[in-house]
TIMAR-871796 format. One record per residue (C-alpha): x, y negated, z negated; residue in one letter. Coordinates in steps of 0.5 Angstrom, whole numbers. Example, Ala and Ser with C-alpha at 12.3 -4.5 7.8 and 13.67 -1.06 7.14 Angstrom:
BEGIN
+-------+-------+-------+----+
!     u !     v !     w ! aa !
+-------+-------+-------+----+
!    25 !     9 !   -16 !  a !
!    27 !     2 !   -14 !  s !
+-------+-------+-------+----+
This chain:
BEGIN
+-------+-------+-------+----+
!     u !     v !     w ! aa !
+-------+-------+-------+----+
!   -48 !  -447 !   140 !  m !
!   -41 !  -449 !   139 !  r !
!   -38 !  -448 !   146 !  d !
!   -40 !  -453 !   150 !  f !
!   -39 !  -455 !   158 !  d !
!   -34 !  -461 !   158 !  t !
!   -36 !  -462 !   164 !  g !
!   -31 !  -467 !   166 !  a !
!   -30 !  -469 !   173 !  g !
!   -36 !  -464 !   175 !  t !
!   -41 !  -467 !   179 !  p !
!   -46 !  -461 !   179 !  a !
!   -51 !  -461 !   172 !  p !
!   -49 !  -456 !   167 !  a !
!   -54 !  -452 !   162 !  y !
!   -52 !  -452 !   155 !  v !
!   -58 !  -447 !   154 !  r !
!   -62 !  -445 !   160 !  r !
!   -69 !  -445 !   159 !  p !
!   -73 !  -439 !   157 !  e !
!   -81 !  -437 !   158 !  g !
!   -86 !  -440 !   162 !  p !
!   -83 !  -446 !   167 !  a !
!   -85 !  -453 !   165 !  g !
!   -83 !  -457 !   159 !  f !
!   -87 !  -461 !   154 !  d !
!   -82 !  -466 !   154 !  y !
!   -77 !  -469 !   157 !  l !
!   -72 !  -473 !   153 !  i !
!   -67 !  -477 !   157 !  v !
!   -60 !  -479 !   152 !  g !
!   -57 !  -474 !   148 !  a !
!   -55 !  -479 !   143 !  g !
!   -58 !  -480 !   136 !  f !
!   -65 !  -482 !   139 !  a !
!   -66 !  -476 !   144 !  g !
!   -63 !  -471 !   140 !  s !
!   -67 !  -473 !   134 !  v !
!   -74 !  -473 !   137 !  l !
!   -71 !  -467 !   141 !  a !
!   -71 !  -463 !   134 !  e !
!   -76 !  -466 !   131 !  r !
!   -81 !  -464 !   137 !  l !
!   -78 !  -457 !   137 !  a !
!   -78 !  -455 !   130 !  a !
!   -84 !  -460 !   128 !  g !
!   -89 !  -458 !   133 !  l !
!   -86 !  -453 !   137 !  g !
!   -85 !  -456 !   143 !  k !
!   -81 !  -454 !   149 !  r !
!   -76 !  -460 !   150 !  v !
!   -71 !  -461 !   155 !  l !
!   -66 !  -466 !   153 !  l !
!   -61 !  -469 !   159 !  i !
!   -55 !  -473 !   159 !  d !
!   -51 !  -476 !   164 !  r !
!   -45 !  -476 !   160 !  r !
!   -42 !  -468 !   160 !  p !
!   -43 !  -468 !   152 !  h !
!   -48 !  -469 !   147 !  i !
!   -48 !  -474 !   141 !  g !
!   -48 !  -481 !   145 !  g !
!   -43 !  -486 !   143 !  n !
!   -42 !  -482 !   136 !  a !
!   -38 !  -476 !   140 !  y !
!   -32 !  -474 !   137 !  d !
!   -27 !  -469 !   139 !  h !
!   -20 !  -466 !   137 !  h !
!   -15 !  -469 !   142 !  n !
!    -9 !  -465 !   145 !  d !
!    -6 !  -466 !   138 !  d !
!   -11 !  -463 !   134 !  g !
!   -13 !  -470 !   131 !  l !
!   -21 !  -471 !   130 !  l !
!   -22 !  -478 !   134 !  i !
!   -28 !  -482 !   136 !  h !
!   -28 !  -483 !   143 !  r !
!   -32 !  -489 !   144 !  y !
!   -30 !  -493 !   138 !  g !
!   -31 !  -492 !   130 !  p !
!   -37 !  -490 !   128 !  h !
!   -38 !  -490 !   120 !  i !
!   -44 !  -488 !   118 !  f !
!   -48 !  -492 !   112 !  h !
!   -55 !  -493 !   110 !  t !
!   -60 !  -496 !   105 !  n !
!   -65 !  -491 !   107 !  s !
!   -66 !  -484 !   103 !  q !
!   -70 !  -481 !   108 !  q !
!   -65 !  -482 !   114 !  v !
!   -60 !  -479 !   109 !  a !
!   -64 !  -473 !   107 !  d !
!   -66 !  -472 !   115 !  y !
!   -59 !  -472 !   117 !  l !
!   -57 !  -468 !   111 !  s !
!   -60 !  -462 !   114 !  r !
!   -55 !  -462 !   119 !  f !
!   -48 !  -464 !   116 !  t !
!   -45 !  -464 !   109 !  k !
!   -41 !  -471 !   108 !  w !
!   -35 !  -474 !   106 !  r !
!   -35 !  -480 !   102 !  p !
!   -32 !  -485 !   106 !  y !
!   -33 !  -493 !   104 !  e !
!   -31 !  -497 !   110 !  h !
!   -25 !  -503 !   109 !  r !
!   -23 !  -507 !   114 !  v !
!   -17 !  -512 !   115 !  l !
!   -16 !  -518 !   119 !  a !
!    -9 !  -520 !   121 !  r !
!    -9 !  -527 !   121 !  v !
!    -3 !  -532 !   119 !  d !
!     2 !  -527 !   120 !  e !
!    -1 !  -523 !   114 !  q !
!    -7 !  -518 !   113 !  l !
!   -13 !  -520 !   109 !  v !
!   -19 !  -517 !   108 !  p !
!   -26 !  -518 !   112 !  i !
!   -31 !  -520 !   111 !  p !
!   -28 !  -526 !   107 !  i !
!   -28 !  -525 !    99 !  n !
!   -24 !  -527 !    94 !  r !
!   -17 !  -523 !    95 !  t !
!   -18 !  -526 !   102 !  t !
!   -18 !  -534 !   100 !  v !
!   -13 !  -534 !    95 !  n !
!    -8 !  -530 !    99 !  r !
!    -9 !  -535 !   105 !  l !
!    -8 !  -541 !   101 !  y !
!    -3 !  -538 !    96 !  g !
!    -8 !  -540 !    90 !  l !
!   -10 !  -536 !    84 !  d !
!   -19 !  -537 !    84 !  l !
!   -24 !  -533 !    80 !  d !
!   -31 !  -532 !    83 !  e !
!   -33 !  -539 !    81 !  a !
!   -27 !  -542 !    84 !  g !
!   -28 !  -539 !    90 !  v !
!   -35 !  -541 !    91 !  a !
!   -33 !  -548 !    90 !  a !
!   -27 !  -547 !    95 !  f !
!   -32 !  -545 !   100 !  l !
!   -38 !  -550 !    98 !  k !
!   -33 !  -556 !    99 !  d !
!   -31 !  -554 !   106 !  r !
!   -37 !  -552 !   109 !  a !
!   -41 !  -556 !   114 !  e !
!   -48 !  -556 !   113 !  p !
!   -52 !  -555 !   119 !  v !
!   -59 !  -558 !   120 !  p !
!   -62 !  -553 !   124 !  e !
!   -58 !  -546 !   124 !  i !
!   -59 !  -543 !   132 !  r !
!   -52 !  -540 !   134 !  t !
!   -47 !  -536 !   131 !  s !
!   -42 !  -542 !   130 !  e !
!   -47 !  -546 !   125 !  d !
!   -48 !  -539 !   121 !  v !
!   -41 !  -539 !   120 !  v !
!   -38 !  -547 !   120 !  v !
!   -44 !  -548 !   115 !  g !
!   -42 !  -542 !   110 !  a !
!   -34 !  -542 !   110 !  v !
!   -33 !  -549 !   114 !  g !
!   -29 !  -550 !   121 !  r !
!   -22 !  -548 !   119 !  e !
!   -24 !  -541 !   117 !  l !
!   -29 !  -540 !   122 !  y !
!   -23 !  -542 !   127 !  e !
!   -19 !  -536 !   123 !  k !
!   -24 !  -530 !   123 !  f !
!   -29 !  -531 !   127 !  f !
!   -28 !  -536 !   134 !  r !
!   -23 !  -532 !   137 !  g !
!   -26 !  -525 !   135 !  y !
!   -33 !  -527 !   138 !  t !
!   -30 !  -530 !   144 !  r !
!   -26 !  -524 !   146 !  k !
!   -32 !  -519 !   144 !  q !
!   -38 !  -523 !   148 !  w !
!   -34 !  -527 !   153 !  g !
!   -38 !  -533 !   150 !  l !
!   -36 !  -538 !   145 !  d !
!   -41 !  -537 !   139 !  p !
!   -44 !  -544 !   140 !  s !
!   -47 !  -540 !   145 !  d !
!   -50 !  -533 !   142 !  l !
!   -55 !  -532 !   137 !  d !
!   -54 !  -533 !   130 !  k !
!   -56 !  -526 !   129 !  s !
!   -49 !  -525 !   131 !  v !
!   -44 !  -527 !   126 !  t !
!   -50 !  -526 !   121 !  s !
!   -49 !  -518 !   120 !  r !
!   -41 !  -520 !   117 !  v !
!   -43 !  -523 !   109 !  p !
!   -38 !  -528 !   105 !  t !
!   -37 !  -526 !    98 !  r !
!   -33 !  -530 !    92 !  t !
!   -32 !  -523 !    89 !  n !
!   -26 !  -517 !    90 !  d !
!   -31 !  -513 !    94 !  d !
!   -27 !  -511 !   100 !  d !
!   -32 !  -506 !   103 !  r !
!   -34 !  -507 !   110 !  y !
!   -41 !  -505 !   108 !  f !
!   -46 !  -505 !   102 !  g !
!   -50 !  -499 !   103 !  d !
!   -52 !  -494 !    98 !  s !
!   -51 !  -488 !   102 !  f !
!   -44 !  -489 !   105 !  q !
!   -41 !  -482 !   108 !  n !
!   -38 !  -479 !   114 !  m !
!   -40 !  -472 !   117 !  p !
!   -35 !  -467 !   114 !  l !
!   -34 !  -464 !   121 !  h !
!   -35 !  -469 !   125 !  g !
!   -41 !  -472 !   129 !  y !
!   -41 !  -467 !   134 !  t !
!   -41 !  -461 !   129 !  r !
!   -48 !  -465 !   126 !  m !
!   -51 !  -465 !   133 !  f !
!   -49 !  -458 !   135 !  e !
!   -53 !  -456 !   128 !  n !
!   -59 !  -461 !   129 !  m !
!   -60 !  -458 !   136 !  l !
!   -59 !  -451 !   135 !  d !
!   -67 !  -449 !   136 !  h !
!   -69 !  -444 !   142 !  p !
!   -75 !  -449 !   144 !  n !
!   -69 !  -454 !   146 !  i !
!   -65 !  -454 !   153 !  t !
!   -59 !  -458 !   154 !  i !
!   -57 !  -461 !   161 !  m !
!   -51 !  -464 !   162 !  l !
!   -48 !  -468 !   168 !  n !
!   -55 !  -470 !   169 !  a !
!   -58 !  -476 !   172 !  d !
!   -65 !  -477 !   170 !  y !
!   -67 !  -479 !   177 !  r !
!   -65 !  -472 !   180 !  d !
!   -68 !  -468 !   174 !  v !
!   -74 !  -471 !   175 !  a !
!   -76 !  -469 !   182 !  r !
!   -75 !  -462 !   180 !  e !
!   -77 !  -461 !   173 !  v !
!   -85 !  -460 !   171 !  q !
!   -86 !  -464 !   164 !  y !
!   -91 !  -467 !   161 !  r !
!   -89 !  -472 !   157 !  n !
!   -82 !  -477 !   158 !  l !
!   -77 !  -480 !   152 !  i !
!   -73 !  -485 !   155 !  f !
!   -67 !  -488 !   151 !  s !
!   -63 !  -490 !   157 !  g !
!   -63 !  -497 !   160 !  p !
!   -70 !  -500 !   161 !  v !
!   -68 !  -504 !   166 !  d !
!   -65 !  -498 !   170 !  e !
!   -72 !  -494 !   168 !  y !
!   -75 !  -500 !   172 !  f !
!   -70 !  -500 !   178 !  d !
!   -68 !  -508 !   175 !  y !
!   -74 !  -511 !   178 !  r !
!   -73 !  -517 !   175 !  f !
!   -66 !  -516 !   175 !  g !
!   -61 !  -513 !   170 !  k !
!   -60 !  -515 !   162 !  l !
!   -54 !  -517 !   161 !  p !
!   -49 !  -513 !   156 !  y !
!   -42 !  -512 !   154 !  r !
!   -38 !  -506 !   155 !  s !
!   -32 !  -503 !   152 !  l !
!   -25 !  -500 !   154 !  k !
!   -21 !  -495 !   150 !  f !
!   -14 !  -494 !   150 !  q !
!   -12 !  -488 !   146 !  h !
!    -6 !  -487 !   143 !  e !
!    -3 !  -482 !   138 !  t !
!     4 !  -484 !   135 !  v !
!     9 !  -479 !   131 !  a !
!     8 !  -481 !   124 !  q !
!     3 !  -480 !   119 !  e !
!     0 !  -487 !   118 !  w !
!     0 !  -493 !   122 !  f !
!    -4 !  -498 !   118 !  q !
!    -7 !  -499 !   111 !  p !
!   -14 !  -498 !   112 !  v !
!   -19 !  -495 !   118 !  g !
!   -19 !  -501 !   122 !  v !
!   -15 !  -507 !   123 !  v !
!   -18 !  -513 !   127 !  n !
!   -15 !  -518 !   131 !  y !
!   -19 !  -525 !   132 !  p !
!   -13 !  -529 !   135 !  g !
!   -14 !  -529 !   143 !  e !
!    -6 !  -529 !   143 !  d !
!    -7 !  -521 !   144 !  v !
!   -13 !  -518 !   148 !  p !
!   -16 !  -513 !   143 !  y !
!   -21 !  -514 !   138 !  t !
!   -18 !  -508 !   133 !  r !
!   -14 !  -502 !   132 !  i !
!   -18 !  -495 !   129 !  t !
!   -14 !  -490 !   125 !  e !
!   -19 !  -484 !   124 !  y !
!   -15 !  -480 !   119 !  k !
!   -17 !  -486 !   114 !  h !
!   -25 !  -484 !   117 !  l !
!   -24 !  -477 !   117 !  t !
!   -19 !  -475 !   111 !  g !
!   -16 !  -470 !   116 !  q !
!    -9 !  -469 !   114 !  t !
!    -4 !  -469 !   120 !  h !
!     4 !  -470 !   121 !  a !
!     2 !  -475 !   127 !  k !
!    -4 !  -480 !   127 !  t !
!    -9 !  -483 !   132 !  s !
!   -10 !  -490 !   134 !  l !
!   -16 !  -493 !   139 !  t !
!   -15 !  -500 !   141 !  y !
!   -21 !  -503 !   143 !  e !
!   -22 !  -508 !   149 !  f !
!   -29 !  -511 !   151 !  p !
!   -30 !  -512 !   158 !  s !
!   -36 !  -515 !   162 !  a !
!   -36 !  -509 !   166 !  e !
!   -37 !  -501 !   164 !  g !
!   -42 !  -497 !   161 !  d !
!   -48 !  -502 !   156 !  p !
!   -46 !  -502 !   150 !  y !
!   -48 !  -509 !   147 !  y !
!   -54 !  -513 !   148 !  p !
!   -52 !  -521 !   149 !  v !
!   -56 !  -524 !   144 !  p !
!   -58 !  -530 !   148 !  k !
!   -66 !  -533 !   149 !  p !
!   -66 !  -532 !   156 !  e !
!   -64 !  -525 !   155 !  n !
!   -69 !  -524 !   150 !  a !
!   -74 !  -527 !   155 !  e !
!   -72 !  -523 !   161 !  l !
!   -73 !  -516 !   157 !  y !
!   -80 !  -518 !   154 !  r !
!   -81 !  -518 !   162 !  k !
!   -79 !  -510 !   161 !  y !
!   -82 !  -509 !   155 !  q !
!   -89 !  -511 !   158 !  a !
!   -88 !  -506 !   163 !  l !
!   -86 !  -501 !   158 !  a !
!   -92 !  -502 !   154 !  d !
!   -96 !  -501 !   160 !  a !
!   -93 !  -494 !   163 !  t !
!   -97 !  -488 !   161 !  p !
!   -94 !  -482 !   158 !  n !
!   -87 !  -485 !   157 !  v !
!   -83 !  -487 !   151 !  q !
!   -78 !  -492 !   150 !  f !
!   -73 !  -491 !   144 !  v !
!   -66 !  -493 !   142 !  g !
!   -62 !  -499 !   143 !  r !
!   -62 !  -499 !   151 !  l !
!   -69 !  -498 !   152 !  a !
!   -71 !  -503 !   147 !  t !
!   -65 !  -508 !   148 !  y !
!   -63 !  -508 !   141 !  r !
!   -57 !  -507 !   137 !  y !
!   -58 !  -502 !   131 !  y !
!   -54 !  -499 !   127 !  n !
!   -54 !  -491 !   127 !  m !
!   -58 !  -490 !   121 !  d !
!   -64 !  -495 !   125 !  q !
!   -64 !  -491 !   131 !  v !
!   -65 !  -485 !   127 !  v !
!   -71 !  -488 !   123 !  g !
!   -74 !  -491 !   129 !  q !
!   -74 !  -484 !   132 !  a !
!   -77 !  -481 !   126 !  l !
!   -82 !  -487 !   126 !  a !
!   -84 !  -485 !   134 !  l !
!   -84 !  -477 !   132 !  y !
!   -89 !  -479 !   126 !  t !
!   -94 !  -483 !   131 !  r !
!   -93 !  -477 !   137 !  i !
!   -95 !  -472 !   131 !  a !
!  -101 !  -476 !   129 !  k !
!  -104 !  -477 !   136 !  g !
!  -102 !  -469 !   137 !  e !
!  -107 !  -468 !   131 !  g !
!  -112 !  -472 !   133 !  a !
!  -112 !  -469 !   139 !  t !
!  -112 !  -462 !   137 !  a !
!  -118 !  -465 !   132 !  e !
!  -122 !  -467 !   138 !  a !
!  -120 !  -461 !   142 !  a !
!  -124 !  -456 !   137 !  r !
!  -130 !  -461 !   137 !  g !
!  -131 !  -460 !   144 !  i !
!  -136 !  -453 !   144 !  s !
!  -133 !  -448 !   150 !  g !
!  -127 !  -453 !   153 !  a !
!  -120 !  -451 !   153 !  g !
!  -117 !  -457 !   152 !  a !
!  -110 !  -457 !   154 !  t !
!  -106 !  -464 !   158 !  a !
!  -105 !  -462 !   166 !  p !
!   -97 !  -460 !   167 !  s !
!   -95 !  -465 !   172 !  r !
!   -88 !  -465 !   177 !  t !
!   -84 !  -470 !   174 !  a !
!   -83 !  -476 !   179 !  a !
!   -78 !  -482 !   179 !  a !
!   -82 !  -488 !   177 !  p !
!   -85 !  -493 !   181 !  e !
!   -81 !  -499 !   183 !  a !
+-------+-------+-------+----+
């Protein structure tokens, strides 16, 4: 399963593998990113189910999709995806489908006309202020500048309460305003809580026990994951079009939950991204994989150089500039209380919809790391497998009954 129909500009659906055997599927899975692909593999290989996996894009892998550009450089089409986890279960599962390349992600931020580590650490403080503090000195420095907040509610509260207003202005306010289109004082505390502050020289962006990149890229890993005779993949395919034509018993939906219900309560707000990919005729462009640009004087938030991530040797190098946007594909749920309340209305509809499981970032309106999505999908599979076992046990207890669920023709969800 190495040759994929890229389908660029192709309106008609394209099968990667055409269905074999009797018509109909046990599961229709919408979305071929981590959530949908993990569940497709588990249901096919673990329970012997016939699965139709569809995606409206012309490729598998969701936002983690990578490919070689015209110069032969491996790039991530939708911005950098750095794999890290503390879950041995998730690491072991994905290791069935890929070998790994050790990689510890490091990020620099351009602040005061120099590059300094982010998250803020001892090197950051010493370099910015021309100091030579030890760990205790950095801790005292930050404590002296911190502005205690009685109740931490917003992203501004988190940062100002930890490092003070000056470092907040240098590193966080402009970046957050560009990324979210909102001031940090209007955003939930979860946004900036993801970035720690350190007093030592640890300049790794993540502290997880497992930090690696798929040796041959994410797309190859997904290809291996989905290479099973029980899995049919259909690309360039819209869920509602396919659902009118295909017979299936159960649906797993990893697309936007508000779209599934025809925006009954209104659209859930998301931030999007636009990507500018460039190849430059030099071996290296920057000292680390990602450089952040917190200043509002430049329109992009960061530049990624992929060779740091992939380990590829090449005379040229490929870059991606990221421009946050209010329009485009949904990437980041906007963490505000009123948005959470709107999602709860959709969640109630989802919970009340029979034979449909909602999984993944868009379907549950939460920003998950890749490993969290894999963990969520594996947990859902475990629940399905237990349910299948209970159903089979009940069926064996009914004398003379051929207990199989009736197949049905898929229909678009009711408005």
